[in-house]
C-alpha positions in Angstrom: 0.3 -0.9 -39.5 0.1 2.4 -37.9 0.8 1.1 -34.8 4.0 -0.3 -36.5 4.7 2.4 -37.8 5.4 4.2 -35.3 7.4 1.7 -33.1 9.4 2.0 -35.3 9.7 5.3 -36.2 10.2 5.5 -31.9 12.6 2.9 -32.1 15.2 4.6 -34.7 14.4 8.0 -32.7 15.8 6.7 -30.1 19.1 5.5 -32.1 19.4 8.7 -33.1 19.3 9.6 -29.6 22.2 7.5 -28.6 24.7 8.9 -31.4 24.5 11.9 -30.7 25.3 11.3 -27.5 28.1 9.6 -28.1 29.8 12.0 -30.1 28.8 14.8 -27.7 31.0 12.4 -25.2 34.1 12.7 -28.4 33.5 16.2 -27.3 33.6 16.4 -24.6 32.4 18.9 -22.3 34.1 19.8 -19.2 32.3 17.9 -16.1 33.7 17.0 -13.6 34.1 13.2 -13.8 36.1 10.4 -15.9 34.7 8.9 -19.0 35.8 4.8 -17.9 36.4 5.1 -22.5 38.9 6.6 -21.4 40.7 5.2 -18.3 43.5 4.2 -18.6 43.8 0.3 -19.1 40.1 0.9 -20.8 40.6 -0.6 -24.3 43.3 -3.0 -25.7 42.4 -6.2 -28.0 41.6 -9.3 -26.3 45.1 -11.5 -26.2 43.0 -15.1 -26.7 45.8 -16.9 -25.8 44.6 -20.3 -24.3 46.4 -18.9 -21.0 49.0 -21.8 -22.2 45.8 -24.9 -21.9 46.9 -27.9 -24.3 43.1 -29.1 -23.0 39.8 -28.1 -24.9 38.9 -24.3 -25.0 36.1 -22.9 -26.4 35.9 -19.4 -28.9 33.6 -17.1 -27.6 32.3 -13.9 -28.7 30.5 -11.5 -26.1 28.8 -8.7 -27.4 28.7 -6.1 -24.3 25.6 -3.6 -24.7 26.8 -1.8 -21.7 28.1 2.0 -22.4 31.3 1.1 -20.4 33.3 -1.3 -21.3 34.3 -4.8 -19.7 37.1 -6.1 -18.4 37.3 -10.2 -19.0 39.2 -12.7 -17.0 39.2 -16.3 -16.3 40.9 -17.3 -13.3 42.5 -13.9 -12.5 44.3 -14.0 -16.2 42.7 -11.0 -18.3 41.3 -11.9 -21.4 40.5 -8.3 -22.6 38.2 -5.3 -22.8 35.2 -4.7 -24.5 34.4 -1.7 -25.3 30.3 0.3 -24.3 27.8 -1.2 -26.9 31.0 -3.8 -28.7 32.3 -6.8 -28.9 35.5 -9.3 -28.3 36.0 -12.7 -29.2 37.7 -14.5 -26.8 39.1 -18.4 -26.4 38.9 -19.7 -23.1 40.4 -23.7 -21.5 37.3 -26.0 -21.2 38.5 -26.3 -17.7 39.9 -22.8 -16.0 37.5 -21.3 -13.6 34.3 -19.0 -14.4 34.9 -16.5 -17.2 34.7 -13.3 -15.1 33.5 -9.7 -16.9 33.5 -7.0 -14.4 32.2 -3.2 -16.1 35.0 0.2 -15.7 33.4 2.3 -13.6 33.2 6.8 -14.5 34.5 8.6 -11.6 34.5 12.5 -10.6 37.3 14.4 -9.6 38.1 13.2 -6.1 38.7 9.9 -7.6 35.9 7.9 -6.6 33.5 5.4 -8.5 30.7 7.3 -9.6 27.5 4.3 -10.0 26.9 0.9 -8.7 30.0 -1.7 -9.9 28.3 -4.6 -11.9 29.8 -7.7 -13.0 29.4 -11.5 -13.2 30.4 -14.8 -14.1 29.3 -17.6 -16.2 31.0 -21.2 -16.4 32.5 -22.1 -19.6 31.7 -25.7 -21.0 31.5 -27.4 -24.1 27.8 -26.1 -24.7 28.4 -22.1 -24.2 26.8 -20.9 -26.6 29.8 -18.7 -28.6 27.6 -15.2 -28.1 27.5 -14.7 -25.0 25.5 -10.4 -24.6 26.6 -8.7 -21.4 23.0 -5.8 -20.9 22.1 -3.9 -17.9 20.1 -6.8 -16.5 23.0 -8.6 -14.3 22.3 -11.5 -11.8 18.4 -10.9 -12.3 18.4 -7.9 -11.4 18.6 -4.2 -13.5 19.9 -1.6 -13.8 19.8 1.5 -15.6 21.9 4.5 -16.8 21.7 8.0 -16.2 22.4 9.8 -19.7 21.6 13.4 -18.8 22.0 17.4 -20.6 21.8 20.9 -18.5 19.6 23.1 -20.9 19.7 25.2 -17.7 21.4 29.0 -17.0 23.1 27.5 -14.0 25.3 24.5 -13.1 23.4 21.4 -10.7 24.0 18.0 -9.1 22.0 15.4 -8.4 22.0 11.5 -6.0 19.9 9.1 -7.4 17.4 6.7 -5.8 17.7 8.6 -2.8 16.3 7.5 0.3 15.6 3.9 -0.7 17.4 0.9 1.2 19.5 -0.1 4.6 22.4 -1.2 5.8 23.9 -3.4 2.7 20.8 -2.9 0.5 21.3 1.1 1.2 20.5 2.0 -2.5 21.2 6.2 -2.2 23.7 7.2 -4.8 25.1 10.1 -4.8 27.5 11.2 -7.8 30.1 14.1 -6.1 29.9 15.5 -9.8 28.2 18.6 -11.1 27.0 19.1 -14.9 27.4 22.9 -15.9 25.2 24.8 -18.2 24.3 23.8 -21.7 25.7 20.7 -21.6 24.6 18.5 -23.6 23.9 13.9 -23.2 26.7 12.9 -20.9 27.1 9.3 -19.3 27.1 8.9 -15.6 26.8 5.5 -14.4 25.2 3.0 -13.4 22.7 2.3 -11.4 20.1 -0.5 -9.1 16.8 0.0 -10.7 13.5 -0.4 -7.8 9.9 0.7 -8.1 10.7 3.2 -6.1 13.5 4.4 -7.6 14.0 8.2 -8.6 16.9 11.2 -9.9 16.6 14.0 -7.8 18.2 17.0 -9.1 19.7 20.0 -6.9 21.3 23.7 -7.7 25.1 22.9 -7.3 26.3 23.7 -4.1 23.5 22.5 -2.3 25.4 19.1 -0.8 21.8 16.8 -2.1 19.8 19.0 0.7 17.5 21.7 0.3 14.8 22.1 -2.5 15.2 20.3 -5.6 13.3 18.6 -8.5 13.1 14.4 -9.5 12.6 12.4 -11.5 10.0 9.6 -10.0 7.8 5.8 -11.9 10.1 6.0 -15.5 10.8 2.5 -16.1 9.3 2.2 -19.0 11.6 5.0 -20.4 14.6 2.8 -20.2 16.8 1.3 -22.3 16.4 -2.9 -22.7 19.9 -4.2 -23.2 21.7 -1.1 -22.8 20.0 0.4 -19.6 20.1 3.4 -20.7 17.9 6.7 -19.2 18.0 10.3 -21.6 17.3 13.0 -19.5 16.9 16.8 -19.3 17.2 19.2 -17.5 15.0 22.3 -18.6 15.4 24.6 -15.7 17.8 25.4 -12.4 16.1 23.0 -10.0 14.1 23.6 -6.8 10.5 24.1 -7.9 9.1 20.6 -6.2 9.3 19.7 -10.1 9.6 16.2 -11.2 9.1 15.1 -14.9 7.3 16.6 -17.5 8.3 20.0 -15.6 11.3 21.7 -15.4 12.3 17.6 -16.5 12.3 15.4 -19.5 13.0 13.3 -21.1 15.6 13.9 -24.3 13.3 13.4 -27.4 9.9 14.3 -25.6 
């Protein structure tokens, strides 16, 4: 019984942290990237019309567990947008093409997308469930969403999956973002969750070179569904620290 209570309390604590992060995003921290919820065209009611088809149709509730909104379309026709951690109901013809979803990515100040593009499709038939879930597992591959706070005295920059992969499967992502001192939890997009996934934090202006601190082996801290990974920075990076020193999981 004691173990069950501890697990329940841990779940409640994680939910509270996510809610606080949502509130922080709403307040705006001055960090140099564009929140996808504020991207033009990121929100709006669904167009639930069946595209003029007189044939059989299927009404589906699309549940988006991701921390970014997703756009829905069939045969190139926009069907609406499901907001972050939200849902939308669409009605589609059974004789149409696959129902496609694509995540709306954050962008840095240069206008470049942050993180990996996520999207997939599914064929709509009479047996398609009336409730479909979009999560951080996409076509069998897992992704994680970085939510990072900076409690240090200096601005920082960071890279994800540094040094991993080659060619078309090169997973290194340099955000091109900075996080100002005393910043609350801030969302920075989705990244592939690999066996050797890492997050390196550098002093701002280092251009991803020189001394850095790093997070490793954090897959057990990634929320199953949203993919959210909550992390804190407590000291200016550069001392070669790993998670547990100047870098911790939020709430630890």
